[in-house]
N, C-alpha and C positions, 0 to 999 in steps of 0.2 A: 243356624241351618248351615254344614258345611255346600250345599252343592249352590245356595246364593250368593254364599262369598266365591264361589270358584268362578262360578257365571259372571261377577258384578269385574275382574279380573282378569277376563278371559281374554285370549284373542281375537279371537268370533264367534261371541256369544249370541249370537243367532241359527250359527249352523247345528240341522238337527245332532250330527253326527258330538257338537260340543257340550248340549242343552243334556241329550241318553246318558253320556258320559261321566260330567256332572253332577247330573240326578245320581246315581249307580254310586261312585266313589262316595258323594255325599251325604248317601243311607245307613247309618247304622247296620241295618237290616240286612244289605245288602254287599255296603263292601268288605265284609268277610271274604264273601265268595267272591269275588272279583279278584280279589289280591292270590286267590288260592292259584288262577288262571293264568297270572303275572310274574313273570319273575320281577323280584326288588330293584333292579336297574330297569327292568323297562316301565316298570310302574313311574320312577322318578322320571324318565324322557319322557312318559304320556302325559306329567303332571308338568312338565318345562313345557313341551308342545303347548296341549292346548292351554292354559293357567299362570303365562310366565310371571303375573304379578303378583301373585299368590304363598309368594316362600314359608311363611307365616302358615299359614296355614294346610299349605302341601306338608309343612314338618309334624303337625299334628297327622296327618291321615295317612304317610308310612310308617309311621310310630304305632298306629291302631292295626286292630285285624287276629282277627280267631279264626278256627276250619269253623265251614259253617254245618249247620245241624246235619243236610240234606248229602254230604259234599256227593256222592255217589250217584244222584240225580244231579247235580250240577254236572261234571265231567261228563256223566253223558248229552247234555243238550249243548256242555260247548264240541263237544268231538263230533255231532253233529254239524254243529254252525261251521269250524275247521273244512270236513269236508269237505263239505260244499262254497266254501270263503272262492270268491270271484279274485283274489289278488295275493299275495303272501307281506302285503304291504301291512306295516304298524297298527294305521290305524282298523283296519278289517282286524286285527288278530284282538286288538284292544275292543273293541267293541263286538266279539265273538264274544269277548269274558263279560261284558256287563248284559250282553243280552242273556244271558248264560243267566250271570247271577239274578236278572228282575226274574228271570223265570220263577225264583223261590216265592215272589211275591205273591198276594190275595188277590191283586183286580185285573183289571184286562194289562197285556203286557206296557201297550202304547202307556198304559198312569202308571206303571213300575216302572216306567222307562222315563217318567218325567214330561212325554212327549205334551202336543197337543193334542191327537188326532192320532187314530186309526193309521191317515191316511199318510201321516209321518214316518209311523212304523214301517208299514209296506214300502217307503217313498227308501227309506235307511236298509231295507231288508234286499230290494231290487237294485241296490247300488252296491250292494258290499259280499251279500250272498244270492247272485241272482238264479242260479242253477236252481237253488232253493225254494225259492221265491216261484218258479214257473212249476215247480211241483204242485203250488196250492190253486191249483185248476181254478176251484170249487168256492175262493175267497172265503177256506175257515177261518176260524180268529186265528192267529199268529200262534197261542201257546198252545190251541188244543192241538194244532196242524202240528207244532215240534214233537206235542207227543204221542199222536197219533204215529211217525216218523220213525220214535225209538219203540214204540209197541208192534210194528210190522216186520222192525230190524231183530225182534227177539222172539217174533213170531207168536206174538199175543194177540187173542181175538180178544180185542177192548170194546167191542162196539156190539151190543149186540141185537143187532139187526145184519141183514145179509151186506145193506151198503146204506151209505146215507140216506138220499132220498127216501125210504122207507123209514126211518128211525122214529121213536119215538122222541130221543131227543136233538133232533136238527134244529128247533129256533136257537136250543144253549150255542151250539157249534156258531153258526150262521145269522140267526139272527142278528138284529141289530145291539149295538155295544151302548 
């Protein structure tokens, strides 16, 4: 698995951002989407910054990639994250792409980012997307929260109930993971 090879050679393998980025770019499922969100020269800088000792792995990763199947969905989530980014730094831009790519997965977002738990994801979002993090006042699961934000932007009423508090699916959005 590429993610383990990357982490083995990472400058800061214990950092949440490093682990999330390694997991996404090491995944055949998520890397194509992430590559769509990062220009080639930026991707090379990302690899050099986080994984300076992984030249052979970096070469194979940079050569791979294809358009994700849900390209519009990826772009919508990426645009949402970029709108609420806390800064214009490279790490925040790269993490936005990684998080948007991981949203295409079928598990909880923290799992699709290869993180240990939901709190690590919350810490990452609070650090790099503070105003979006602050909007999640009910502590909704992150992937559901992002898509709810997109539905609200499109003025699509996705919930069958007038509020989350009375919805029959409340546990699916706010229950334990």
